[in-house]
Backbone bond lengths (Angstrom), bond angles and torsions (degrees), N, CA, C in turn:
res aa  C-N    CA-C-N  psi(-1)  N-CA   C-N-CA  omega(-1)  CA-C   N-CA-C  phi
1 X - - - 1.388 - - 1.536 109.43 -
2 X 1.309 115.63 -41.82 1.497 119.20 -179.09 1.493 107.58 -63.90
3 X 1.372 120.90 -43.48 1.418 120.97 -176.28 1.550 110.07 -65.90
4 X 1.361 116.28 -41.51 1.397 119.56 178.94 1.575 112.99 -62.91
5 X 1.261 114.72 -35.86 1.456 119.44 -177.68 1.547 107.95 -76.10
6 X 1.350 119.35 -38.55 1.470 119.91 -172.01 1.546 108.79 -76.84
7 X 1.288 117.67 -28.72 1.506 118.93 -176.35 1.509 113.87 -54.77
8 X 1.356 118.07 -51.88 1.435 119.96 177.77 1.528 113.42 -56.74
9 X 1.378 114.12 -36.40 1.455 117.56 -178.80 1.546 109.91 -63.74
10 X 1.412 112.00 -47.27 1.472 118.46 179.41 1.494 110.72 -58.04
11 X 1.350 116.22 -42.48 1.459 121.13 -179.49 1.489 110.08 -62.03
12 X 1.289 117.83 -40.65 1.474 122.06 -177.99 1.531 109.88 -65.25
13 X 1.407 114.29 -45.07 1.409 117.77 -179.63 1.501 112.24 -63.82
14 X 1.366 115.25 -43.61 1.477 119.20 178.02 1.535 111.54 -61.99
15 X 1.271 115.55 -42.26 1.481 120.41 177.87 1.558 111.80 -60.78
16 X 1.320 115.79 -42.45 1.440 119.91 175.18 1.520 112.24 -61.79
17 X 1.329 116.49 -45.42 1.505 120.08 179.92 1.518 110.79 -62.72
18 X 1.377 117.68 -40.49 1.407 121.32 179.76 1.574 110.82 -66.77
19 X 1.313 115.73 -38.22 1.465 119.26 178.71 1.526 112.43 -63.80
20 X 1.390 111.64 -40.23 1.485 115.55 178.20 1.476 111.86 -65.91
21 X 1.373 116.65 -43.67 1.461 119.01 177.34 1.540 111.22 -59.48
22 X 1.336 114.45 -42.78 1.494 117.40 178.25 1.500 113.19 -59.10
23 X 1.367 112.73 -40.87 1.482 118.43 -179.77 1.472 111.63 -62.08
24 X 1.400 117.78 -40.82 1.430 125.11 -176.80 1.507 107.98 -65.59
25 X 1.400 115.01 -46.71 1.472 118.50 -176.77 1.500 110.42 -70.73
26 X 1.403 117.75 -39.43 1.467 118.83 -173.03 1.485 110.57 -82.03
27 X 1.336 120.18 -19.04 1.429 119.65 -176.16 1.417 115.65 -53.78
28 X 1.352 122.91 -54.37 1.455 123.84 175.73 1.523 115.89 -53.50
29 X 1.331 111.96 -40.90 1.486 115.29 179.97 1.477 110.30 -63.39
30 X 1.343 117.36 -44.34 1.467 120.20 -177.80 1.567 108.76 -65.65
31 X 1.354 116.59 -32.60 1.428 119.56 -179.20 1.499 110.03 -68.41
32 X 1.358 116.15 -39.83 1.481 120.25 -178.70 1.482 109.54 -69.78
33 X 1.280 119.99 -27.09 1.465 122.97 -178.88 1.531 112.16 -83.77
34 X 1.354 116.60 -12.08 1.437 119.94 -178.94 1.538 114.52 -66.57
35 X 1.251 115.57 154.81 1.463 120.52 -177.67 1.514 112.59 -131.84
36 X 1.299 118.84 165.04 1.417 124.01 179.18 1.558 104.55 -132.82
37 X 1.389 116.00 152.27 1.455 119.19 178.70 1.525 105.55 -113.82
38 X 1.380 112.56 135.14 1.427 118.04 177.81 1.567 110.00 -133.57
39 X 1.300 119.05 158.82 1.427 122.55 174.46 1.479 108.47 -118.67
40 X 1.382 115.03 123.11 1.459 120.51 -174.92 1.489 111.54 -92.81
41 X 1.349 115.71 -169.86 1.487 118.66 -179.53 1.488 115.08 -73.90
42 X 1.263 120.15 -0.28 1.480 123.96 172.02 1.527 106.97 -86.45
43 X 1.313 117.43 -13.05 1.477 119.20 -173.10 1.566 110.90 82.83
44 X 1.322 115.36 13.68 1.487 117.60 -174.71 1.524 106.69 -100.89
45 X 1.359 115.61 138.12 1.434 118.90 174.07 1.540 110.63 -84.92
46 X 1.268 116.47 127.90 1.431 124.41 -177.52 1.503 113.71 -120.31
47 X 1.306 117.35 129.46 1.478 118.41 177.53 1.530 108.26 -96.62
48 X 1.307 113.64 126.29 1.493 118.68 -172.36 1.519 107.77 -132.61
49 X 1.362 117.81 166.25 1.508 118.12 177.91 1.510 112.02 -59.23
50 X 1.327 115.20 146.12 1.477 117.83 175.76 1.535 113.60 -61.07
51 X 1.316 114.32 -34.23 1.472 119.67 176.80 1.502 110.87 -133.66
52 X 1.355 117.50 79.36 1.491 117.09 -178.03 1.453 113.55 -63.71
53 X 1.336 119.29 138.00 1.428 123.60 -174.19 1.491 113.35 -111.37
54 X 1.366 116.08 -22.83 1.478 120.14 -175.66 1.531 110.06 -122.16
55 X 1.316 114.43 91.33 1.480 120.81 -175.18 1.471 111.52 -86.48
56 X 1.315 120.71 132.30 1.459 123.28 167.67 1.520 108.06 -113.65
57 X 1.363 114.37 133.42 1.490 121.42 -172.16 1.550 106.93 -112.91
58 X 1.323 115.93 118.02 1.481 121.20 169.70 1.561 105.80 -101.12
59 X 1.330 113.58 97.02 1.494 124.91 -165.90 1.533 105.57 110.77
60 X 1.265 119.22 167.82 1.477 122.18 177.11 1.523 111.92 -87.89
61 X 1.322 118.00 -4.28 1.456 115.36 -175.11 1.538 115.18 -62.54
62 X 1.310 117.90 -45.62 1.488 116.54 178.63 1.475 111.92 -68.12
63 X 1.341 120.84 -29.04 1.499 124.41 174.36 1.480 106.45 -61.95
64 X 1.328 117.72 -47.12 1.459 124.62 -175.03 1.488 109.60 -61.90
65 X 1.345 118.86 -53.53 1.420 120.51 -176.92 1.559 111.46 -65.61
66 X 1.320 116.57 -46.47 1.441 122.45 179.46 1.571 109.21 -54.07
67 X 1.296 115.58 -53.41 1.496 119.63 -177.15 1.491 112.34 -59.65
68 X 1.363 116.15 -39.40 1.455 118.33 178.36 1.519 111.21 -65.66
69 X 1.340 115.73 -26.31 1.481 120.62 177.97 1.495 115.30 -86.59
70 X 1.408 117.53 -4.54 1.401 121.53 -176.73 1.472 115.10 90.11
71 X 1.349 119.68 19.58 1.489 125.05 -176.83 1.517 106.63 -117.97
72 X 1.298 115.83 136.27 1.490 119.02 174.56 1.498 111.84 -106.02
73 X 1.322 117.74 117.35 1.491 122.00 178.02 1.597 109.37 -62.74
74 X 1.391 113.72 161.56 1.452 116.26 179.74 1.527 112.62 -97.92
75 X 1.373 117.01 -15.61 1.479 119.91 -176.43 1.525 110.16 -147.95
76 X 1.341 115.57 149.25 1.438 118.30 -179.97 1.539 110.46 -153.85
77 X 1.300 115.30 147.13 1.426 121.20 167.71 1.524 109.76 -79.43
78 X 1.312 118.54 -179.75 1.458 122.02 175.77 1.503 109.44 -138.09
79 X 1.295 116.37 164.57 1.457 123.93 171.98 1.525 111.87 -85.28
80 X 1.364 115.05 -50.67 1.431 121.95 178.47 1.512 106.45 -125.27
81 X 1.300 116.72 131.68 1.466 122.67 -175.58 1.544 109.07 -57.80
82 X 1.377 113.48 138.98 1.484 120.25 174.47 1.550 111.18 65.73
83 X 1.347 115.58 19.32 1.524 116.07 174.21 1.494 108.16 -127.33
84 X 1.303 116.06 111.69 1.497 122.00 176.00 1.513 106.36 -87.55
85 X 1.316 117.82 131.56 1.429 122.68 -175.24 1.533 113.90 -62.36
86 X 1.371 115.24 134.28 1.409 123.15 179.92 1.583 109.77 -63.13
87 X 1.363 113.80 -38.56 1.476 115.25 -173.47 1.497 111.88 -70.29
88 X 1.335 118.01 -7.38 1.519 122.30 173.11 1.564 108.59 -113.31
89 X 1.323 116.10 20.48 1.441 122.24 176.16 1.529 113.88 59.30
90 X 1.363 114.46 25.22 1.476 119.46 -176.65 1.487 116.48 64.84
91 X 1.358 117.32 14.47 1.461 119.90 -175.35 1.539 113.19 -69.30
92 X 1.294 118.05 -20.69 1.514 120.09 175.16 1.471 112.44 -61.89
93 X 1.326 116.76 -23.29 1.463 121.33 177.76 1.550 113.47 -58.81
94 X 1.304 114.57 -25.36 1.471 118.41 -176.15 1.548 110.17 -97.76
95 X 1.388 117.27 8.80 1.418 122.98 177.30 1.562 107.85 -105.14
96 X 1.296 116.73 154.96 1.475 121.16 173.83 1.510 108.58 -56.63
97 X 1.340 117.02 125.15 1.462 121.82 -179.61 1.585 110.03 -88.20
98 X 1.286 115.34 119.11 1.471 118.08 -173.14 1.493 115.07 -114.05
99 X 1.365 113.34 26.55 1.497 117.51 173.45 1.534 112.11 104.17
100 X 1.388 111.51 179.59 1.475 120.45 177.22 1.556 107.94 -72.98
101 X 1.324 116.03 146.92 1.438 120.70 -171.17 1.550 110.80 -59.90
102 X 1.305 118.18 -31.41 1.456 120.37 -175.56 1.542 110.75 -79.68
103 X 1.428 115.44 -17.96 1.467 118.91 -178.25 1.506 108.14 -139.88
104 X 1.359 119.81 67.53 1.486 117.57 -179.26 1.480 111.97 -65.39
105 X 1.322 114.06 141.57 1.478 120.26 178.12 1.533 110.06 -80.49
106 X 1.334 115.93 114.72 1.494 118.47 -172.27 1.478 110.90 -73.66
107 X 1.361 119.25 -29.90 1.434 121.64 176.77 1.479 111.88 -64.28
108 X 1.300 116.56 -46.56 1.485 121.00 178.68 1.559 109.14 -65.40
109 X 1.271 115.27 -39.44 1.488 118.95 178.74 1.527 111.12 -62.73
110 X 1.292 116.93 -41.44 1.494 120.39 177.08 1.488 110.46 -63.69
111 X 1.343 117.03 -41.84 1.464 118.36 -179.20 1.561 113.36 -64.24
112 X 1.301 116.68 -23.82 1.471 120.21 179.24 1.568 110.16 -74.66
113 X 1.275 118.40 -11.71 1.436 123.32 177.87 1.495 115.60 51.48
114 X 1.354 116.00 53.56 1.472 117.69 177.22 1.485 114.19 -71.69
115 X 1.325 118.62 155.89 1.508 121.06 171.07 1.501 107.40 -106.90
116 X 1.398 118.91 1.24 1.483 120.32 176.31 1.503 106.74 -158.07
117 X 1.328 116.20 130.36 1.434 122.45 174.46 1.548 107.96 -109.69
118 X 1.307 117.61 123.82 1.419 122.39 177.21 1.520 107.33 -114.20
119 X 1.345 118.87 118.62 1.432 120.95 -166.14 1.538 113.56 -131.89
120 X 1.286 116.54 155.65 1.450 123.89 170.04 1.515 111.18 -72.74
121 X 1.279 120.38 121.80 1.479 123.10 -165.60 1.506 110.38 -60.93
122 X 1.297 119.07 -52.33 1.497 121.31 -165.56 1.557 111.45 -61.72
123 X 1.346 117.45 -26.65 1.437 119.01 -179.23 1.553 116.75 -93.22
124 X 1.326 114.38 -10.96 1.448 118.39 -170.98 1.519 115.23 -123.49
125 X 1.354 117.40 -13.35 1.417 120.02 -173.98 1.537 110.58 -60.53
126 X 1.299 118.22 -29.41 1.480 120.45 179.78 1.538 111.98 -75.05
127 X 1.309 115.88 -19.40 1.503 118.95 179.01 1.519 110.25 -102.72
128 X 1.316 120.11 11.58 1.406 121.03 -173.68 1.557 113.82 -51.22
129 X 1.311 120.93 -43.79 1.500 120.13 179.08 1.513 112.23 -58.85
130 X 1.369 117.35 -40.87 1.431 117.04 179.92 1.519 112.76 -70.91
131 X 1.301 116.84 -37.55 1.446 121.20 178.01 1.521 111.38 -63.79
132 X 1.321 116.48 -41.33 1.438 121.15 -178.91 1.541 112.02 -65.13
133 X 1.338 117.12 -22.72 1.424 118.80 178.55 1.569 111.60 -73.92
134 X 1.331 112.60 -22.92 1.502 117.83 -177.93 1.549 109.70 -88.18
135 X 1.330 117.02 -41.50 1.464 119.75 -178.63 1.505 109.90 -169.41
136 X 1.312 121.69 162.17 1.433 119.92 174.46 1.616 110.22 -56.49
137 X 1.335 112.01 135.86 1.514 118.79 -171.03 1.543 109.17 -122.59
138 X 1.315 114.66 127.57 1.491 120.24 172.07 1.477 106.94 -124.23
139 X 1.366 111.92 141.01 1.490 121.88 -177.12 1.456 113.12 -121.46
140 X 1.382 117.33 138.03 1.409 121.08 177.50 1.569 110.17 -125.61
141 X 1.309 116.46 158.08 1.464 118.46 -173.77 1.601 111.90 -74.80
142 X 1.363 114.89 -38.77 1.431 119.95 174.68 1.520 115.10 55.52
143 X 1.331 117.38 43.00 1.417 123.31 -174.90 1.531 114.60 -122.70
144 X 1.337 114.63 -44.67 1.490 118.82 -169.80 1.510 111.04 -114.11
145 X 1.329 111.66 154.83 1.509 116.18 -177.02 1.508 114.17 -64.58
146 X 1.364 117.16 -37.92 1.449 120.66 179.82 1.575 106.46 -65.50
147 X 1.276 116.79 -37.17 1.470 118.44 176.59 1.518 113.58 -66.05
148 X 1.315 116.80 -28.02 1.419 121.55 -179.06 1.478 112.68 -60.71
149 X 1.284 116.24 -46.64 1.509 120.74 176.98 1.515 110.92 -59.01
150 X 1.271 118.76 -45.30 1.477 121.55 -177.70 1.533 110.06 -68.05
151 X 1.334 115.50 -40.41 1.462 118.62 -176.67 1.530 112.40 -68.81
152 X 1.335 116.64 -40.12 1.449 121.63 176.20 1.536 111.45 -63.33
153 X 1.312 116.85 -44.51 1.439 119.01 176.26 1.502 112.81 -62.48
154 X 1.342 117.67 -43.28 1.480 121.37 -178.65 1.512 109.04 -62.21
155 X 1.333 117.61 -51.16 1.482 119.86 -176.26 1.527 112.21 -69.33
156 X 1.302 118.89 -34.46 1.476 120.69 174.69 1.519 108.91 -59.01
157 X 1.321 114.88 -46.58 1.512 118.23 177.66 1.540 112.06 -59.34
158 X 1.286 116.89 -44.16 1.457 123.03 179.01 1.517 109.46 -56.70
159 X 1.347 116.70 -41.49 1.448 122.45 -175.39 1.529 111.76 -87.75
160 X 1.296 117.46 7.95 1.444 122.35 169.03 1.579 111.79 84.42
161 X 1.336 118.15 21.20 1.433 119.68 178.45 1.560 109.92 -136.96
162 X 1.320 115.34 60.62 1.459 120.88 -176.20 1.548 113.41 -60.95
163 X 1.309 116.94 -40.42 1.439 118.90 -178.50 1.516 112.44 -64.49
164 X 1.296 116.90 -37.31 1.470 120.55 -178.07 1.546 106.86 -69.60
165 X 1.293 119.62 -35.21 1.465 118.83 176.54 1.498 112.09 -61.43
166 X 1.298 117.20 -41.84 1.474 121.14 177.09 1.522 110.06 -63.73
167 X 1.301 117.69 -42.77 1.454 122.68 178.91 1.512 112.31 -61.69
168 X 1.364 117.75 -40.39 1.449 122.07 -179.28 1.549 110.72 -61.84
169 X 1.363 114.80 -41.66 1.396 120.82 -178.57 1.588 107.99 -66.10
170 X 1.262 116.46 -46.27 1.449 123.79 -177.79 1.494 111.60 -61.55
171 X 1.331 115.19 -42.34 1.494 119.08 176.85 1.505 113.60 -62.57
172 X 1.382 114.66 -43.42 1.464 119.76 -176.70 1.527 108.83 -66.51
173 X 1.323 117.54 -46.90 1.468 118.33 178.67 1.517 111.12 -59.16
174 X 1.285 118.91 -33.97 1.470 120.55 177.52 1.514 110.61 -68.20
175 X 1.358 118.57 -44.35 1.412 123.11 177.13 1.554 112.05 -62.98
176 X 1.292 113.90 -37.49 1.505 118.42 179.11 1.544 109.16 -66.01
177 X 1.324 120.50 -43.43 1.434 124.70 178.99 1.576 110.05 -65.13
178 X 1.297 116.28 -43.43 1.483 120.48 179.82 1.558 111.28 -61.45
179 X 1.309 114.89 -44.87 1.461 119.76 178.40 1.503 112.64 -61.56
180 X 1.339 113.85 -44.69 1.465 118.56 179.92 1.534 110.97 -62.10
181 X 1.310 116.06 -38.13 1.482 119.77 -178.34 1.535 112.40 -69.39
182 X 1.365 115.41 -27.99 1.459 120.77 -176.71 1.580 110.32 -87.99
183 X 1.344 117.83 -16.05 1.401 120.33 -173.25 1.553 107.84 -75.60
184 X 1.348 117.71 153.03 1.493 118.16 178.59 1.498 110.59 -61.94
185 X 1.241 113.98 124.90 1.518 118.84 -177.85 1.459 116.91 -76.06
186 X 1.366 115.54 -12.80 1.501 118.55 -179.44 1.555 111.57 -101.51
187 X 1.295 115.87 6.19 1.507 118.51 178.71 1.506 110.29 -117.88
188 X 1.351 115.30 138.40 1.409 119.99 177.34 1.565 108.86 -141.62
189 X 1.343 116.19 76.69 1.411 121.89 -171.18 1.558 111.39 -58.89
190 X 1.314 116.93 133.39 1.461 119.47 173.41 1.500 108.46 -75.45
191 X 1.313 117.17 138.77 1.474 122.59 -177.09 1.495 112.80 -148.15
192 X 1.296 112.76 168.44 1.490 118.61 167.76 1.506 108.14 -144.57
193 X 1.348 115.74 143.36 1.496 123.01 170.01 1.429 107.23 -107.40
194 X 1.329 121.82 119.87 1.416 123.45 -167.76 1.548 113.43 -144.58
195 X 1.314 112.61 160.68 1.469 121.97 160.92 1.516 106.37 -94.45
196 X 1.316 114.38 140.86 1.509 118.85 178.71 1.520 106.25 -76.89
197 X 1.343 113.14 174.71 1.457 120.47 179.14 1.567 107.11 148.23
198 X 1.298 115.62 176.87 1.407 122.33 177.68 1.549 107.73 -57.42
199 X 1.347 117.77 -43.14 1.445 123.65 173.77 1.520 105.10 -121.14
200 X 1.264 119.74 103.32 1.443 120.97 177.25 1.481 116.57 -54.52
201 X 1.348 117.21 149.54 1.388 121.92 176.19 1.577 107.47 -112.75
202 X 1.350 118.24 122.34 1.451 124.24 -175.49 1.486 113.36 -114.03
203 X 1.312 117.44 143.07 1.449 123.03 -179.38 1.538 112.31 -80.49
204 X 1.289 113.55 140.75 1.506 119.86 177.14 1.561 108.12 -78.71
205 X 1.374 114.79 169.94 1.462 122.23 -176.52 1.523 113.88 -53.09
206 X 1.348 117.37 -38.21 1.447 121.51 -174.66 1.475 116.29 -73.63
207 X 1.343 117.46 -18.09 1.447 121.54 176.72 1.503 109.28 -58.90
208 X 1.285 121.91 147.68 1.437 127.81 -170.89 1.546 110.83 -57.99
209 X 1.246 118.19 -52.17 1.502 119.34 -178.94 1.480 113.66 -65.39
210 X 1.362 116.11 -38.56 1.444 120.05 175.36 1.531 114.61 -66.14
211 X 1.334 113.86 -40.51 1.490 120.40 176.57 1.468 108.72 -56.85
212 X 1.352 120.57 -39.90 1.449 123.36 -177.67 1.478 111.03 -66.48
213 X 1.355 113.86 -45.94 1.495 118.42 -179.48 1.525 109.02 -64.20
214 X 1.305 118.96 -45.57 1.433 122.40 179.35 1.527 110.13 -57.97
215 X 1.337 118.55 -42.83 1.490 120.30 -178.67 1.508 114.34 -61.13
216 X 1.342 117.49 -22.53 1.469 118.44 176.33 1.453 113.18 -104.85
217 X 1.323 118.51 19.33 1.456 122.57 166.81 1.526 115.70 110.99
218 X 1.302 119.27 -2.50 1.475 120.84 178.11 1.535 110.96 -69.01
219 X 1.360 114.48 155.56 1.450 119.41 176.28 1.558 106.28 -122.08
220 X 1.329 116.80 112.73 1.388 124.98 -172.76 1.517 112.28 -80.86
221 X 1.328 119.19 116.39 1.425 121.72 177.42 1.524 117.37 -64.06
222 X 1.314 114.98 -19.90 1.454 119.66 176.19 1.492 115.73 -76.62
223 X 1.369 114.06 -20.04 1.448 119.65 176.31 1.500 115.14 73.01
224 X 1.382 115.29 -166.09 1.419 121.18 -176.18 1.531 111.66 -87.43
225 X 1.274 116.94 162.39 1.482 125.43 177.94 1.560 107.90 -70.20
226 X 1.280 115.49 145.63 1.474 118.29 171.98 1.552 104.04 -82.59
227 X 1.347 117.22 149.25 1.489 120.00 -179.87 1.546 110.88 -54.81
228 X 1.344 113.54 124.67 1.431 119.40 179.29 1.530 113.69 79.38
229 X 1.366 116.78 1.99 1.466 119.62 -179.53 1.499 112.22 -86.29
230 X 1.382 113.71 -175.86 1.446 121.25 -179.34 1.536 109.32 -84.34
231 X 1.336 112.67 172.33 1.503 117.28 -176.10 1.517 112.73 -86.12
232 X 1.371 117.02 3.78 1.438 118.80 -179.24 1.555 108.20 -149.97
233 X 1.354 114.96 176.51 1.433 123.36 -174.40 1.455 112.41 -148.33
234 X 1.304 122.30 146.62 1.465 123.71 169.79 1.446 108.42 -75.94
235 X 1.333 115.97 128.50 1.475 124.63 177.77 1.526 108.79 -118.16
236 X 1.247 118.90 113.67 1.528 121.37 177.85 1.546 103.93 -70.86
237 X 1.301 113.90 159.54 1.449 120.24 175.90 1.497 111.70 -66.95
238 X 1.332 116.55 -28.72 1.489 118.39 171.79 1.487 114.94 -59.60
239 X 1.404 112.01 -42.59 1.482 118.02 179.15 1.512 109.02 -68.12
240 X 1.347 114.79 -42.24 1.459 117.85 178.93 1.543 114.57 -58.40
241 X 1.312 112.39 -38.28 1.566 117.21 179.31 1.504 107.68 -66.43
242 X 1.336 116.09 -38.42 1.507 118.03 179.82 1.537 110.06 -64.35
243 X 1.291 118.25 -39.14 1.481 121.65 -179.23 1.477 112.42 -88.86
244 X 1.300 116.91 -18.19 1.465 127.01 169.41 1.599 113.87 46.99
245 X 1.271 118.28 71.81 1.453 119.63 -179.66 1.573 112.84 -64.29
246 X 1.306 117.09 144.40 1.430 122.05 176.71 1.481 113.27 -86.04
247 X 1.373 114.56 -26.97 1.484 119.84 -178.90 1.620 106.18 -134.64
248 X 1.288 114.29 139.15 1.495 118.40 177.77 1.497 106.78 -126.49
249 X 1.348 114.52 131.18 1.528 121.28 172.14 1.512 102.14 -112.24
250 X 1.302 114.73 119.01 1.444 120.77 -177.67 1.521 108.06 -119.15
251 X 1.359 115.29 127.45 1.487 117.61 177.56 1.543 110.96 -64.01
252 X 1.282 114.11 126.56 1.507 120.33 -177.94 1.520 109.25 -90.39
253 X 1.326 115.98 94.69 1.402 119.89 -179.25 1.541 112.26 -108.06
254 X 1.294 117.17 10.42 1.434 120.95 177.61 1.548 114.45 146.57
255 X 1.292 116.21 -176.57 1.446 118.45 -177.60 1.530 118.35 -77.90
256 X 1.364 115.71 -13.37 1.454 117.75 176.98 1.514 115.43 -75.36
257 X 1.323 115.53 107.84 1.511 119.08 -174.27 1.500 107.11 -129.99
258 X 1.310 119.11 75.36 1.450 120.19 -175.42 1.558 114.59 -65.76
259 X 1.354 115.20 -23.00 1.461 119.39 -178.54 1.563 109.63 -64.40
260 X 1.304 117.15 -23.89 1.428 118.56 -177.90 1.497 111.64 -77.16
261 X 1.300 117.33 -16.14 1.443 120.04 -178.80 1.577 112.45 -87.52
262 X 1.282 116.28 -6.24 1.447 120.92 178.08 1.508 110.37 -78.09
263 X 1.311 119.77 126.31 1.485 119.05 179.74 1.476 117.36 -54.52
264 X 1.339 117.20 -23.86 1.429 118.94 177.13 1.527 112.79 -69.40
265 X 1.271 115.05 -28.73 1.512 120.61 -177.79 1.567 111.81 -47.12
266 X 1.326 116.66 -49.13 1.469 121.07 -174.94 1.490 112.93 -69.50
267 X 1.318 117.41 -9.88 1.476 121.97 179.22 1.504 115.36 -87.79
268 X 1.384 113.96 -12.13 1.501 118.09 -176.58 1.537 108.72 -73.63
269 X 1.321 116.73 141.52 1.482 119.27 179.98 1.486 112.26 -62.34
270 X 1.319 120.08 -32.80 1.503 120.75 177.82 1.475 110.72 -64.40
271 X 1.290 117.87 -37.55 1.441 122.84 -179.92 1.555 111.18 -71.98
272 X 1.314 115.23 -43.51 1.480 119.31 178.75 1.491 111.64 -60.58
273 X 1.360 115.43 -38.21 1.467 119.08 -172.97 1.559 112.48 -97.75
274 X 1.337 116.59 13.39 1.481 121.62 177.10 1.522 111.59 56.89
275 X 1.364 114.66 45.32 1.447 119.00 -179.82 1.537 106.17 -122.55
276 X 1.350 116.04 45.90 1.491 124.56 172.00 1.512 105.16 -109.35
277 X 1.347 115.73 121.53 1.476 120.08 -175.98 1.508 109.37 -120.81
278 X 1.298 117.17 119.27 1.477 121.14 174.50 1.497 108.63 -85.75
279 X 1.323 115.52 116.20 1.486 123.20 -166.21 1.523 110.31 -108.10
280 X 1.311 112.46 160.06 1.534 118.33 -176.90 1.504 117.03 -87.34
281 X 1.297 116.64 -176.62 1.440 123.93 -175.98 1.524 118.36 -46.63
282 X 1.346 111.94 -36.42 1.467 119.00 -177.51 1.550 115.81 -60.45
283 X 1.316 114.64 -24.50 1.455 121.21 176.19 1.551 113.34 -69.05
284 X 1.309 114.48 -22.60 1.502 120.70 177.85 1.514 110.22 -101.49
285 X 1.355 116.48 -43.83 1.432 123.14 179.26 1.548 108.79 -97.71
286 X 1.329 116.09 69.49 1.474 119.00 -167.39 1.504 116.24 -96.88
287 X 1.291 116.50 -8.11 1.501 121.04 -169.15 1.531 114.93 -72.96
288 X 1.336 118.52 -13.11 1.431 120.25 175.24 1.517 115.78 -81.79
289 X 1.311 117.54 161.63 1.488 117.97 -173.73 1.534 115.47 -66.36
290 X 1.351 117.45 -28.27 1.453 121.11 -177.55 1.583 107.60 -77.24
291 X 1.343 112.54 -48.37 1.477 117.30 -173.43 1.540 109.62 -62.54
292 X 1.342 118.82 -45.06 1.432 117.94 -175.47 1.526 114.43 -68.32
293 X 1.354 114.48 -30.88 1.505 117.46 175.58 1.537 110.43 -65.56
294 X 1.361 118.05 -40.43 1.456 118.22 -177.73 1.475 110.47 -77.78
295 X 1.342 120.85 -33.18 1.436 119.39 172.12 1.512 112.42 -61.26
296 X 1.293 119.17 -37.75 1.461 123.36 177.26 1.538 111.36 -59.02
297 X 1.335 116.51 -46.93 1.410 123.49 -175.71 1.523 112.69 -71.32
298 X 1.325 115.72 -37.03 1.501 121.25 176.56 1.541 108.38 -71.39
299 X 1.295 117.23 -43.43 1.512 119.75 -174.99 1.602 107.06 -65.47
300 X 1.277 117.09 -39.49 1.486 119.16 -177.66 1.541 108.46 -61.66
301 X 1.309 118.60 -41.01 1.507 119.85 178.70 1.469 112.25 -69.21
302 X 1.365 116.55 -47.12 1.454 120.84 -178.99 1.506 113.49 -61.37
303 X 1.289 118.04 -36.59 1.465 119.40 -179.91 1.525 111.59 -79.30
304 X 1.373 114.53 -38.01 1.479 118.40 -173.60 1.587 107.69 -133.39
305 X 1.352 117.08 71.79 1.435 120.08 -174.33 1.565 112.85 -59.81
306 X 1.317 116.66 -24.32 1.493 117.23 -178.08 1.538 112.06 -83.63
307 X 1.399 117.28 -15.50 1.407 121.39 -177.22 1.554 114.80 -103.21
308 X 1.357 114.01 -21.96 1.445 117.58 -175.59 1.522 108.62 -134.47
309 X 1.363 119.83 136.65 1.461 123.15 -178.93 1.476 114.25 -71.86
310 X 1.294 118.21 152.69 1.445 123.39 170.27 1.520 107.73 -66.34
311 X 1.384 113.74 142.38 1.503 118.54 -179.65 1.499 110.58 -111.86
312 X 1.293 112.31 157.45 1.447 122.19 169.20 1.568 109.18 -99.20
313 X 1.324 115.31 115.65 1.445 118.64 -173.64 1.469 115.18 -55.58
314 X 1.380 116.84 -46.13 1.459 120.02 -178.20 1.527 108.62 -68.44
315 X 1.249 122.35 -36.32 1.490 124.50 -178.25 1.512 107.08 -64.17
316 X 1.367 117.85 -43.14 1.473 119.99 179.95 1.508 110.17 -68.70
317 X 1.352 118.12 -40.43 1.452 120.02 177.88 1.541 112.41 -61.19
318 X 1.355 115.89 -34.85 1.514 118.58 179.72 1.466 111.84 -65.44
319 X 1.361 117.98 -24.94 1.462 121.28 176.68 1.512 109.25 -73.47
320 X 1.267 120.54 -23.72 1.488 124.02 -166.37 1.515 112.23 -106.33
321 X 1.354 118.07 -12.17 1.508 123.26 179.98 1.501 107.04 -110.22
322 X 1.346 119.72 126.73 1.475 120.14 178.24 1.517 114.49 -49.92
323 X 1.270 116.61 142.64 1.517 122.38 -172.24 1.508 110.72 -63.76
324 X 1.339 116.20 -30.63 1.490 117.57 -179.33 1.496 113.95 -65.74
325 X 1.321 115.77 -27.02 1.512 119.67 177.00 1.505 113.06 -80.77
326 X 1.324 118.96 -15.65 1.413 122.08 -177.15 1.535 113.76 -84.52
327 X 1.312 114.98 -6.17 1.510 116.08 -177.80 1.460 111.28 -78.64
């Protein structure tokens, strides 16, 4: 009787132990299989891994956010071939290169085996079906400063560090306010942030880099966006001479600088006073936490050289990227 009574008890205990062991073993597997749903700037709901491990960045934005969070992506596009951005300490050089951000190479992207693609919306929305075949794909606008805060918080949450995303935004807004308070209050240098060319393209006020310069007292000759318009405008050199910027920030995409050959160029106040600055990738890819911090510090010096020191981009970046990723 005792044996018959004890046997079911032993079986129950053993069954419970086995169930517990199975739960311990299966738990991580189930966690890895879990997903999360997000809505990107297309307004599309995307199902992505709960903890993505292999991030591919189409633009430097995801590289920027991930590195600030202590995560190294596996693949990245570039702005200029064979040039790894200084503001990211050249770390993209060690990632799979998947082409120029406007024309990512889908074959190379597929070979990188990402489990999440984070992309700039305007260059990739047309290829969404092809990208989605490779990995879950989320797209952000990456154009405006207000969007920057939202995009950083959204991606930080996706990457499992939501609190740090909130902190990064709070820290930057604090630095922006401190810099604005220290800037000379009676000076508002006229400036433009532009791509060079026969007809330069300049950013409007709402663009992230221009918003930063405006916030510390600059006066943008390109002005505000028109409702429903683009974030930038073509400015002929004739128009630039009329508005006569005192400071020019020009994206340095290579040695081809046709604007300098125009006879009007030498008549601009910024040119006469040696206040033309050829700036790096972060002035175009400004929506990430590292880029916008460095743009703020550079802009402060270029606008007010007597009030703010010149900075070393790599030294500043080293303060913002965890040391373990710099090895």
